[in-house]
N, C-alpha and C positions, 0 to 999 in steps of 0.2 A: 775639670780647667775650662777655662774662657774662649772659645775659642776666638781669633784675632777676625776680624771683619776687612773683606776685603775690598779695597779699594782703586778707583780707575786707574790710579798710580802703578798699583800693582800687575793693573793686566797692562800697562803702558808699558811699564818695566819687563810684563813676560813676552811680549810678541812684540815686540820694538816698536811701536808705534806712537806718537805723539797722544797725551790725553784730550788734545780736542778732536781726534779719530773717533778713541775710545768714545766720548760723547755725543761725536754722530749716527756711532753704530746703535741707539740707544736710542735719538732721535730722531734722524733721519738713515736709514739703513741704505735710501736708496743711493743716496750719494755714495755708498764707497762701491769696490768692486764685488761680486759674488765671491773670488776668491778671498777678500780682503774679511770679509762679513766670516765666511767660513774659519778663516785664523782665529777671530774675536769669538768666535760661538765657541770652538775648541780648545779655547783658554778658560774661556768660563768654566767650563767642568773641568777640565785639569785644577784650575783652584776653589775648587768649588765655592764657585761665586754663590752669593743670594743677594737679589737685588731689594734696592730700596725703593718700595712703589711712592714713597709721600715723596721723596726724592726728585724720582723720575716725570710725578707730578708735576710741582714746582719747574721741572728743568723745561718739560714740550706742553704742558697745560692741557693732554691725552692720561685722563680719567680710567678707560675703559671701562664706563659707566654705560647704561642702558635703561633708559625708562621705560616705564609700562604702562599705562593707564586700562583696568580692567575696569564693567561695569560694577559689576559682584564678583562675591566668592560662594554664596549659595545658590547658585546654578553648577552646577559640575562641569558644564561644558565651559567656566567660565576657569573654576577652579585647575582640572584636570591640564587646560592649554598653559594654565599658567605656570604647573609645573613640567613641562615638555620644555618651556621656553626654559626654564631654568636649568634643565636638565644637559644644556647647547653649553654651557661652560665649561664642560671639558673637551667641546670639541673646535668652541672661538676663542675661548679667552676671557670673554666679557663679562662683566659683573651687573648687576640690575637692584634696581632704584622702583618698588613698586608703588600706583595709590590705586584705590579701589572708589571711582570715581561718583558710581549711584546714579547715572549717568544726570546729573546739574551741571551745566555748563560753567559755573561763575565759579565752583565747588574745582573743575577739573581746568580750569585755565589756571588757578594760584596752585596747584601740583605743579600743571609743566612750567610754572613760572620757581617755581623750588627745585623744579629736576632743572631746571637753563641754569638756576643758583650754583649746580652742584658740576658743574660743563659736562653734560652727559654728552654722547656721542653719537648717539642717534637714538630715537623711538618706538616703543610697538605700539601699535596700538587698536584694543575692541571696542572701548565704547563707540557709541554713533553721534554723540553729543555735538563734537564740534567739526564744522563741517572743515570736508582737507584742504582746503584752499588755505584756510585761515593754520593749519596745522603745517604743511608747506612752508610757511611762512617765517615758520622759528630758525631755518636756514640751518638746518639739521637734518639727517637723513630719517623718513620716515616710513616704518611700513604698516598698514592696516592692514586685519584678521578681520574678514565680513562684516565690512562696514563700506557705509560710501568711496569710493575712490579715487576720484576723479583725477586729482591731483597729486594725488601719494602711489608710492606702490601698495600692490599688497598681493595676498594670498587668500582666496576663497574656496571653500567647497561649488560643486560644480549643482549649486542649489536647484538648478530647475531636475536637472535630470533626476535629481531625487527626490522631484516633484512629479514626477515620469514614471517613476519604481514603484513612489504610494500607492498614487493613485491604481498604477498597473496591477499591483498587486491584488489590491482588493475586488476590482473587476475579479480577477482568478479567481475571488474569492465567496463569488454569487452575491457580492453586496445589490440591494436593489438600491437605494440611496448614497452616495459618497458625498461624505462634508470634509473640508480642513478650516480647521479653529487656526488664526493668528490672529495679528493685530494690525491696528494700519499700519501698513510699510508701504515708506515713500517705492518709489521707483527703483532707485538710486540705492535701495539696499541689497546685498547679493540675496539676501536673505526672499525679497518679494519673486526670486526666480523661482522658489518652492509653490509659491499659487500658481503663475502662468503655468507652471510642466506641469501643476495636478489640477488645473480647469482646461487646459490643452486636450489632455488624455479624454476628462470629461465629456465636452463638448467634439470628439471627435473620434497694576505694575505692581502692585504688593501681592505675594500667595496668596493671602484672606481671598481679597476680589477675584482673583482666576479662579480660586475653587468656588468661589459664587458663582462668578459666572459661567464655568460649567457644568452646575447644576441647572441654571435658567437655559442652556444647552439640549439638557439632556430633556429636562420637561419640555420644551419643546418640540423636541424631537418627536417625544411619546407621544407629547397629544397630533401632531401634525404625519405623520409614519407610526402608529402604532405596532402595526407588524410586517414594516417595510428591515429585510436583514440592513443593517446601517455599519455602511465603511466610515470608522471617523480618523482622521492623516494630523496630529496635533502636532502643535511648532516644535517642541521638542519633546526626550521623552522623563523630565521634570512634569511635567503638567500630564502625556498618558497617562502616568500614574495617579493621578491625582485622581482620573478621570476615569480608571482600573476602580482605583479604591472606594470613589462612590459611588462604583456601580455593584460592590461587592457586599457596602453598608447596604446597598437599598436594597439587592436581590438574594446577597450571601453563599453571590455565583456568577461569573461573565452570560450575561442569560447573550443564548444561541442569535441571538437579532442585531447583536454589538460585535466589530470587527474592529481593530482597536493598533495603528501603528502610530510611531513618535518620532523623534529623532536626532542622532548624534552619535546611538549605541553608548549611554552612558552604561555606567556599574548599575545604576537603577533598574534599566530594562533588564538585566537579568535575573535580577536579585527581588524581581520582585513579583506578589504574591503568585500571581502569573506572570511567568519570561515572556516580554512585551515584544513583536517586531517593533523592526524601527530601522533605518535609513545610517548608516554609522557612516560621522566623517573622521578621516582618517588624521588624528589630532597630531599626534607623532612625527607627520610627517608634512602635518602642515607647520609647524609651529618650529620645525627644522627647516622648510624654504624659509621661512619670513623669518630666521637667521640669517640662510646664508645668503635673499637678496640684500638684508643686513648692514650684513660685513663686508659684502664685494663690496658696498657705496661712501658704510667707513674705512675702509683700506682704501678706496681711491686717492680720500678726502686727505689720507697721510701723504701723498707723492707730492714729492716740489711740482709737476705739472700737473694736475689732475686734471681727467675729464671727467664733467657732469652731466650727467643722464642727460638727453634729450628728449625722451619719455618716460612717464610711468613706468615701472616692470608690475606686469597683471598678471600671476602664476595662479593656473585653474586644476583643482584638485576633487578627482571624479568618488561623488561617495560608493558605495558598497548594500545593497538592497539583504539586509540578516533576518528571516524570517521566524518566528517561533509562535508559541502557541495561541496567544491574541490575534491572530490569522489561517483561514484554513490550510 
C-alpha cells in the first residue's frame, strides 16, 4: 500500500507547534531554540518524514549545490581530487555540479554562469584560468585548490617543501646534475613553490606535445652531460611516467645515469614499469579541508546575522616523500 506523505500540518499537530514554526525549522533553524529544534527533529523521526527537496529549494532558495571547475580529467591528480571531493557528501550533505574547462577562460565563464543559474551555494575551483579576484566577485563562497588564491580561500600542498624533498633525495642518490622539468608557472601559482624549493636546494599542453618536449630534453641532456648521473624532478607522475617509458623504449631499461622523481603519488607512479619515486600530495586530506572551509562559509551565510570573512582562509598541507626504484 502507498504510504501517506507526512505534511507540515502533520508535524505541527504532532508537536503542538504552528505550521509557521515548522517551516522556520527547515528554512531558518537558528530562529528556534535548541529545545524546540530537538522536539521537531524527534517528531520527524517518529513520523518517518521524507523531505521534499524540490519544495524546500523553492521555499528557501537554498539548493545545497556546490559547483566544481577542474582543468581536465586525464591527469590523475584532478580525477582523484574530484573523486575525494564527491566523497564528502556523506559528511557535509552537499551535492555537486562539475565542469571541466580545459583551461579556456571563455568556456569556464560560461560554465560559471550556468552554475550560478542553478543557484549554487559555493564553488571549488581547481582550474587556474580565471583570476581569484573575478571568482570572488560572484558573491558565493569560493575555495581554490592548487591555484592563485589572493582573493579566495584555498587549500594547497606545501609545494616548496615538495621541491626541497625532491632535490634532497636526488642529491642523496649521488646525481651529478639536478634538473626540474616544468612549465612557465607564474609566482602566484602554488606549484611555483616546487621550483623555488628545488632551486634553493641546488644552489645552497597537450599530451603529445609534452612527450615531444621530454624527448628534446633527454636529447639535450645526453649531448651536454653524456656521462653524468642526471636526477630529474618531473612536474607530476604522469610526465614522470612518460619520461620513464621513453627511456625504456630507447634503452630497454632505466639507464644508471638517470634518477627520476615525480609529484602527486598517483597510481601510475606505483604501477609504472619501474615504480617511480614521488612527492605525494595528501589528496583526500586536501579535498576534506577544502570542503570544510567551504561548508563553514556556506553555513555562516544561512544565519540571520552572518559574519563575513575578513580575510580568505588559506590552509597548507604537507607533502610526503615516497622513495621507490627510480632513485637510489
